[in-house]
N, C-alpha and C positions, 0 to 999 in steps of 0.2 A: 873358341876349341881350335888347336894345334893343326898344324896341316897333317900330319899321321894319322891322327886321330879321326878327322873330318873324311881322309879317305877312306879311311875303313870306315865310316860309320855306310859311307856313299855306298861303297861293295858289297853292303848286306841287301838280302832279298828285304821284301816289303815285311814280309810275313816276321822277320826275325828281326828286324828293326824295331817292329808293333812289341817283339818278347823283351829287348835288350829294354825300350821305353820302359814296358812293364815293371821290370824289375828295377829299376833304376827310382821310378813312382815309388815303388813298394820299401825298400831299401829307403830313400827318404822319411819316409812317413813314420818307419820304424822309428829312424835315432832322434827326428824331432819330438815321438812321443815319450819316448826313455828317458831323454836329456827332462823333460818337462815333468815328467812324471819325480822325476829322482828331487831335481831341484822343490819343487812343490813339497814331496816327503821330505823331503830335508827339515824343509821352512816349518810345515806340520808338526813333523815329531817333535822337533824342540820346541816346541809351541804347547803340546798339549802333555809331552810327560810320559813317561814309558808305559804307564798303568791306563790314560786314556787313550796315547795311540794303540794300546794292543787292543781296546773294548772295539776300536773301530777295521780293526784290520780282523778282528774274529767275526763282525758282522760283515764283511765284505765276502772272508772267505764263504762262511756260512752260506748266505744267500748266492754265490759263485758253485756250491754245491746242485743248487735245484736251476741254472742257468742250461745244462744239458739238456733237462728233462725237457725245458721249453723250446730249447731247437730240435732235440728227435730224431738228429742228424741229419737235417736235411737240407745243411750248405754244401757240400761238395755235391749232391746230385741235383742240387736245383742249379750249380753250374753246368754241370754236364746233360742236363737235359736243355736246358738254354742255349748249349751251344749247338748241340742235335737239331734241334727244330727252332729254328727262330722267327718259325711265321708263325708258332704257337704262345709265343711271349706273353699275350693276356691271358692268357688260358694258365699258363703254369705258373706266374706271376701270382695272379688271384687264388687261385688254388692253394699255394703254397703260404699265402699270405695266412690266410683266413686257417690254414691248418695249426700254422707260429701262433696265433693269437687265441686258440684254443687250446694249444699242450701249454702257452704262456698262464692262462687260469688256472688251470689244472697244476702247474705249477707251483701256482702262488700257491690255489687252496692246501696244496701238499705241503708248502714250506709253514704256514698259519698252525697247521693242528702240529708239526714234528715240534714248532718252536715254543707251543703251549706246554707239550708233553713234557719235553724237555729242557727248558730252559724257567729257572725260578725265581728271574728278577727281573722285574715287573719295566723296569727302563728299556733292559735289554731286549724284552720281546717287543715293546715299542717300536722301538728304532729298526730292528731286524722286518718288523713290518712294514715299515716306511723305507724302508732301503732297497726290501724288496718290491716295490712299484715298479723297479728297474727293465724287470724282467719283461716288462709290456712293451718294453721299447725294441726289444731283439727280433721281431717283426720283422722289421724296418728292415735288416740285413739283406734281406731278399733283393731288395734295391742295388744293395753293394753287390751282390753275388753275380747282379745282369751285368755290370761295368766289367768282372773278372771274367766271366763269362766271352765278353766280346774283344777281352786284352786292351781295355783303359781304365789300369788302376788311375790314369791323375784326379777322378773324378771324386773317385774316393779316398786316395791321397792329401788333396786337397779339403775335403772336407773331416778328414781325423784331427791335418793340421791346425785347422780353425777349432775347434772343439777344444784340443789343447791348449791352444792361448785361451779361450774364452772363461775356457775350465779353469786355468792355473790363475787368470786373470780374477774370479770370483771367491778364490780360494785365498789369494793375497788379499783382497778385502775383506773378507773375514776376520783374516790374521790382523790387520790396520784395526778393523772394528775388536778386534778382543771377544768374538762371540762364544758360544759353549760348544763342546763335543758335538753337539746334535745337528747344529746347522752343517759341518765340516763330513759327517755322513750323510746329510742330504746331500750335500753342492755335487758331493762323489757320485750318488747316484743320477744326478742331474743329469751328467758329462754324457752318461749312455742317450738323453734324451737328447741334447746336443745334436752327439753323432747321427742319429737318429734324420734329426731336421734337415742336416747337410745330405745326407743322402738321400732324403725324400725330396731336397729344392734340387740337387745335380737330376736326379729321373727326369724331374718336372722341366728342367728348363733344356734339357739335352736329348729326351725320349720320348716321353708322353705322357698319357695323364693317366694319374692314378682308375680317373671312373672309368676306363676304357677295358681294367681288369675281368676277369669272367673267373664264376665260381663254375670247376669241372669236377661234378663229384665223379666221373668214371675214372678219372685220375689219382683217387686218392689209394686206392687197391695198391696200387703200382708201386707209388710215392714211399707207404707206408712200407714196404716189404723190402724196397730197398736201402730204405735208410734204416729202417731197425737194427740190421746189424753194426754200421756206424755208431748209432745213438748206442750201445754197448759197449764199443771199444772206447766213445767218448766219455760216458760215464765213469770207464775204469778210470779213465787219464785225469779227468778231475779230482775223483777222488783221492787219489794217490801226488796231486799236486796242490791241494787243498786241505785234505781231513787235519792234516798235522797241526795247521796253527788250530782249528778248530778244538782237536784233540789236548794240545797244549793250554788253552783256556780252562777245558773244564777239569783236566789231570794236575799241572802246573798252576799258571796263574794266568790272570791276564797283563801283567808285565812280562810275564815271558811272549807272549805275542807279541808284543810291542820291541821285545830285544832280537824276538825270531824275524819278526817282517823287516828291521833295518837291516840284520843280514841281506835278508834278499832282496833289497835296492839296490845293493851295489852286485849280488849274483844275476841280478838280470839282467844290468848292463853288462857285465863279461858275456852273458850265454850269446848276446846278439854275435859276435867272433864269428863262433864255426857257425852259425845258422848263414852270417852271408857268405863265406868262405863257401860252403855246401852248396848256397844257392845258386853261386857264380860258376863253379866245376861243373854242374850237374847237366848244362845243354851238351860239354864238352866230351864230358862220359857218354850221353846218347849221342853222337855224332862217331866216337871212335866203336862204341858197339855193333854201328851198323858197316864201317868200314873196313875195322881193321881192330878183332874179336881177342887177337893176342895181344897188342898192345893197349887194349880196354882194360885185359886182366892186371897188367903192370901198374897202370894208371889209376884202376881203383885202388887199390893196394897201397901205392903211392900219396892217394887222396885222402883213404881212412888215416892211416900212420901220419899224416903230416900234420891234418888238423887235428888231432887226439895229444899229439907231442906240442905243439906251438899251444894249444888249452892246460896244458900240464905247465908250459912256461909263465905263461898269463897268472894262472893258480899259484904258483909257487911266489910269485912277485904279490900280488892283491894280500896272502896270506903274510906274506912278511911286512908287508905295509895296514895290515888292518887298526896296528893302533893308531897308528895317525889320521887313516883313512875316517876311521869313528869317529875321532875327536876332535878332529876340525870341523867336520858337520854335526852330526847331530849333538856332540857335547861329551862333558864326561858322566853324565846321569846315563850317558849307554854303554857305558866300559864294557857292562857283561856283557853287551852284543860282539866283542870281540873275538874270543873263541869261538864264538857259534860262527863269525864272518868265514873265520881262520881255517873249520873246517865244512864249513857246506859251499867255500868256491868251489872247493874239486868237485863239487858236482860239475863245474865245468867240463870235464875233464870227461864223464858219464855221456853229458850229452852231446859230446863233440865227436866222442866213439858212435852213440845209438844212432845222431843225425845223420853222417857219413854214411854209415853204414845200413843206414832207413834211405838214403837215396839210391842207394845203389839197389835194394830191395825192392822198389818202385818202378828202378828202370827197370829190371827183368821181368816185375811183372806178376809178385810173387807176395806181394802184400795183404791179401787175404788172409792169413796169417798171424797176422799184427794183433789182431783182439788178444790170442793167446796169449802175448806177452805183455797186455796191458792190465787184463786181470789177473796174472802173474803178478804184477807188479802193485797191484789194488792191494791184493789178501796180503805179501808181504809188507808193505806202508802200514795195514789197520793192526797187523798180528805184531809188526814188532814195536809199537810206537803204545802200544797198550801193555808191554812188558817193559820195556826201557823205559816212557817217560813216569812213571813214579820214580823210580830209584836212581837215573842222573838227570832227569830234565829235562831242559830246554837243550842242551849240549849233546842231549840222548839222542832229540830230535834228528841233528842232524848227523852223525850218522846214521841213522834212519834210513836219512834221504839218499846217504849213499851209498846203501844198501841197497838200498830201491830203484832206482838207478844202476847198479850192477845186474839186476835182474832183469826189469826190461831189455836195458841196451845191448846187455849181451849173454848173462848166463841161461836168461832165457831162450836163446836160439841155441842151444846142447838141446832141450825138451819138445824141439820142433824140426823133424827130420828134414821138411823143403830148407833149413836155415842152419845145418848142421855145416855148408862150405860155408857160409857167411862165421858163421862161430869160429871156424880156423884161419879166415883173411882177417879178422878182428884182430883175435891172437898172434898173428904174424905179424901184424902194424904195429901192436905194443912191443915188440920185440926192433922191430927194425926201422919206426916211426924216427928216429932221432937221422938215421942215417938221410931220411927225406930231407928235413931241413937242415941240415949241412949242406944238401946240393942246392940250397935256395929254391926262387921263386920259379924257378920251371914245372915246379910238382903242378900249381895252379895257373899252367899256362897252355 
């Protein structure tokens, strides 16, 4: 570590060091995961071809719609309660694990009922039922949330990196052995069990034994009451993020899902940029709001504008390079994904505008109204896809994605009185953000 960085590190308080280390580990885990997913996704996509690759992503998206039901919004509540009552760790974790497992059973039963009612193809029903077993790995996320509550992301990230490497290795072996689509779907579901095993191992070696967990029925009403609003918000988010691929399969084709998923692979990598910038700047905004409200307002405007315009420049670059990106990676048979990527990549701008303003909403403690934005986004996404997909195909779904992000990230703020100021700030940022980029890196320091 260079001397000036070491001096800055040593000057931080113990709590700030823990937070900085936590953020660094989180970023490392996210980066490794994205690179691994993109690399393996390209190899698998080239091997399977658009139709089978599309079916694989349809299965993943279909099951993801039920993931939120198995989680029941408990994640953030677990982190908060474990941080507030560390002495009640075993009772909180035992109760939450039991609740999660119960909801996983209900979610899986619901999945089987809905797939039987909506899916005509017997093979698709079978692979969805098989992949859906990954829902029973999610209850172990309670151990991950414990490490988050004590600001020790190191153990979580190590588990995620190990899962990425092992999962990639398994899929490469499947490619080498030229296995069928079924094996790749099962391997993708098995990734969740690899991750759960990593979390469980870290907890047992660093914290304690599962046998010490206790089920406390008295906590159930409180946990359910606290988590239910988050369930509604999470359900809305997962619907408008995943329902497009499900609707494309039913209203267009399986190949269409493959092309849309291909574009989404590149989008997910680029979306990492605004996320990192916002997470990096948030602690500075928190301090400014406490110590210098006037400077905070100016910096908040600069951050929203700078992140959004930087995302626009990156989106422009990817859009121009899309033919080469798709051709060099997935190959010529995925050429129909090029125009989809050229449109879909602009979601980065909407997400940058949404994430940067969302950070301000959380800093100022007015996040309880966010569920309205998510519900509006859900309605817009489903309604527009239902109208647009039959006429304009997969490219229409890409435009619907942009419209949905515009609603959830910006326009919905106009319909929520406490967020009117946020709406005006975002509009101002869109007009003046280029000046922020011109001034350079001072915006993010």
